[in-house]
C-alpha positions in Angstrom: 56.9 -6.7 -2.8 56.0 -7.3 0.9 55.2 -4.5 3.3 58.2 -5.6 5.4 60.6 -5.1 2.5 59.0 -1.7 1.6 59.3 -0.6 5.3 63.0 -1.7 5.4 63.6 0.3 2.2 62.0 3.4 3.6 64.1 3.1 6.8 67.3 2.8 4.6 66.3 5.8 2.6 65.8 7.8 5.8 69.3 6.8 7.0 70.7 7.9 3.7 68.9 11.2 3.5 69.0 12.2 7.1 71.8 10.5 8.9 74.6 10.7 6.4 74.7 7.1 5.3 77.2 6.8 2.4 75.6 6.4 -1.0 77.6 3.3 -1.9 76.5 1.6 1.3 72.9 2.7 0.7 72.8 1.4 -2.8 74.5 -1.9 -1.9 72.0 -2.6 0.8 69.1 -1.4 -1.3 70.0 -3.8 -4.2 70.3 -6.6 -1.7 66.9 -5.8 -0.3 65.1 -5.3 -3.6 66.8 -8.3 -5.4 68.3 -6.4 -8.3 69.7 -3.0 -9.3 66.6 -2.3 -11.5 64.2 -3.2 -8.7 66.2 -1.0 -6.3 66.1 2.0 -8.6 62.3 1.6 -9.0 61.9 1.3 -5.2 64.0 4.4 -4.6 62.0 6.3 -7.2 58.8 5.5 -5.3 60.2 6.6 -2.0 61.9 9.8 -3.2 59.9 12.8 -4.1 59.0 13.1 -7.8 59.7 16.5 -9.3 57.2 15.6 -12.1 54.3 15.0 -9.7 51.2 17.0 -10.4 50.5 20.0 -8.2 47.4 20.1 -6.1 47.0 23.8 -6.9 48.2 24.7 -10.4 50.9 27.3 -10.6 48.7 29.5 -12.8 45.6 29.2 -10.6 43.6 32.4 -11.4 42.4 32.7 -7.9 45.9 33.5 -6.7 48.7 36.0 -7.2 52.2 34.5 -7.1 55.7 36.0 -7.5 59.3 35.2 -6.6 61.0 38.1 -4.9 63.6 38.9 -2.2 62.9 39.4 1.5 65.7 40.3 3.9 68.3 39.1 1.4 66.6 35.7 0.7 64.8 34.6 -2.4 61.2 33.6 -1.6 58.0 32.5 -3.3 54.9 34.6 -2.4 51.4 33.4 -2.9 48.2 35.1 -1.9 44.5 35.2 -2.8 43.4 37.8 -5.4 40.4 38.6 -3.2 40.7 41.4 -0.7 39.8 39.2 2.3 43.5 38.5 3.1 44.2 36.9 6.4 47.5 36.8 8.2 50.9 35.6 6.8 52.4 32.2 7.0 56.0 31.3 6.4 56.4 27.9 4.6 59.7 26.2 5.4 61.0 23.6 3.0 62.4 20.1 3.6 66.1 19.3 3.2 65.5 19.3 -0.6 65.2 23.1 -0.5 62.6 25.3 -2.1 61.0 23.1 -4.8 57.8 22.8 -6.7 56.1 20.8 -3.9 56.8 23.5 -1.3 55.5 26.2 -3.8 52.4 24.0 -4.1 51.9 24.0 -0.3 52.3 27.7 -0.3 49.5 28.0 -2.9 47.3 25.7 -0.8 47.7 28.1 2.1 46.9 31.1 -0.2 43.7 29.4 -1.2 42.8 29.3 2.5 43.1 33.0 2.6 46.7 33.5 3.8 49.7 35.3 2.3 52.1 32.4 2.1 55.8 33.2 1.9 58.2 30.3 1.2 61.8 31.4 1.5 64.7 29.6 -0.1 67.0 29.2 2.9 69.7 28.0 0.6 69.9 31.4 -1.0 73.3 32.2 0.7 74.7 29.0 -0.9 73.5 30.0 -4.4 69.9 28.8 -4.1 68.2 25.4 -4.3 69.8 23.3 -7.0 67.8 20.9 -9.2 69.7 17.9 -7.8 68.2 16.7 -4.5 71.5 15.1 -3.3 73.2 18.5 -3.8 70.5 20.3 -2.0 70.8 17.9 1.0 74.5 18.4 1.0 74.1 22.2 1.0 71.5 22.0 3.8 73.9 20.1 5.9 76.5 22.8 5.6 74.2 25.7 6.5 74.9 27.9 9.5 71.7 27.1 11.4 72.1 30.1 13.7 72.3 32.4 10.7 69.4 30.7 9.0 67.2 31.0 12.1 68.2 34.6 12.5 67.1 35.2 8.9 63.7 33.7 9.8 63.3 36.0 12.8 64.1 39.0 10.5 61.5 37.8 8.0 58.9 37.6 10.8 59.6 41.2 11.8 59.4 42.4 8.1 56.2 40.6 7.4 54.4 41.6 10.6 54.4 45.2 9.4 52.1 44.3 6.4 50.3 41.3 7.8 46.7 41.5 9.0 46.7 42.0 12.7 50.4 41.9 12.7 50.3 38.2 12.9 52.7 35.8 11.2 52.8 32.0 11.6 55.1 29.3 10.3 54.7 25.8 9.0 57.6 23.5 8.1 58.2 19.9 7.0 61.0 17.5 8.0 64.1 19.8 8.1 61.6 22.7 8.0 59.7 21.2 10.9 62.9 21.3 13.0 63.4 24.8 11.8 59.9 25.7 13.2 60.9 24.6 16.6 64.2 26.6 16.4 62.3 29.7 15.2 59.9 29.4 18.1 62.8 29.5 20.5 64.4 32.4 18.8 61.5 34.6 17.8 59.7 35.2 21.0 56.5 37.2 20.6 57.3 37.9 16.9 55.9 34.5 16.0 52.2 34.1 16.4 51.8 30.3 15.8 54.0 27.4 14.6 53.2 24.1 13.0 55.9 21.4 12.6 55.5 18.3 10.5 57.8 15.4 11.7 60.6 17.8 12.6 63.5 16.7 14.8 63.2 18.6 18.1 65.8 20.8 19.8 67.2 20.4 23.3 64.3 20.2 25.8 66.2 22.8 27.9 65.2 25.4 25.3 61.4 24.9 25.9 61.1 27.8 28.3 62.0 30.3 25.6 59.0 29.4 23.4 56.2 31.9 23.4 54.1 31.0 20.4 51.5 28.2 20.5 52.7 25.1 18.7 51.1 22.2 16.8 53.4 19.3 16.2 52.6 16.4 13.8 54.4 13.1 14.2 54.4 9.9 12.1 53.9 6.7 14.0 56.6 4.8 12.2 59.2 7.7 12.4 61.2 6.4 15.4 64.2 8.7 14.6 62.1 11.9 15.0 59.8 10.7 17.6 62.7 9.9 19.9 63.4 13.6 20.0 59.8 14.8 20.0 58.7 13.1 23.2 61.1 14.8 25.5 60.6 18.1 23.7 56.8 17.9 24.1 57.2 16.9 27.8 59.5 19.9 28.4 57.0 22.3 26.7 54.2 21.1 28.8 56.3 21.2 32.0 57.1 24.8 31.1 53.3 25.5 30.7 53.6 26.3 27.0 50.7 26.0 24.5 51.4 22.8 22.6 49.2 20.4 20.7 50.5 17.1 19.3 49.2 14.5 17.0 50.8 11.2 16.1 49.4 9.3 13.1 49.7 5.5 13.6 51.2 3.3 10.9 52.5 6.2 8.7 56.0 7.1 7.7 58.1 10.2 7.9 57.1 12.6 5.1 53.5 11.2 5.1 52.3 14.7 4.0 54.5 14.8 0.8 52.2 13.7 -2.0 55.1 13.6 -4.4 56.5 10.5 -2.6 54.4 7.6 -3.7 55.6 5.1 -1.0 55.5 7.4 2.0 52.4 9.7 1.2 49.4 8.7 3.3 46.3 10.7 2.2 44.1 10.1 5.2 46.8 11.2 7.6 47.8 14.1 5.3 44.3 15.3 5.0 43.7 15.1 8.8 46.9 16.9 9.5 46.2 19.7 7.0 42.7 20.3 8.3 44.1 20.5 11.9 46.8 22.9 10.6 44.2 25.2 9.0 42.1 25.1 12.2 45.1 25.9 14.3 46.0 28.9 12.1 42.4 30.1 12.1 42.4 30.0 15.9 45.7 31.8 16.4 46.1 33.9 13.2 42.5 34.6 12.3 
């Protein structure tokens, strides 16, 4: 399969999962692109996240303590180091697939770096994240974003009380990256630092409300998100906000998600993760 066909398939999948392209249209075009229904299914499997992908940090890693419990009415996955050298807290905001094993794995990676990681299931009011990704995306699309953002602000306030130095950061991916920007607008000084991975940006007119320093990661091939990111970054800088941005050339949306074989890019993901940890160390300790 040529790189051009692969890239067209990724663009189609992005339209299906983020822009509401009807499934029938998506499958018809994907079959035409791949050459057969079987080839299309195989290609989609490589682009989509695999729930069977191996975790980077095992769920039973003895260096960590993990638990699922409630916070401000939302179910959340908690991960933290067993050692007493606990740093600050980081909220981990999921993609439009909801709270799944990949996001739990990301939370454990942060815990190994010394943070208390809290990954809320923002689909809790809708009954929680379903196993079917299409259902999860449908539920995400029906969320009341104002209420979901207010829930994040409440969690920040709750976690500050028991977080080292009273500092709480947030990192989010895709839908969660957009959520990071919304939370930065709404939370004021309650948010200590925010990192967004390829998250569609809010209206630039909201930039003046941001108080927390932001680190924004963008994928070079992600035209949909980048079209919103450029004016957002310009507005943040015009408002004299603390913002760092990195665009990774030649990589796709979701390049950090190692459960998506076709989109994951290890060099970009590793660089972005190292920058994320450096950013949190600087602003959270």
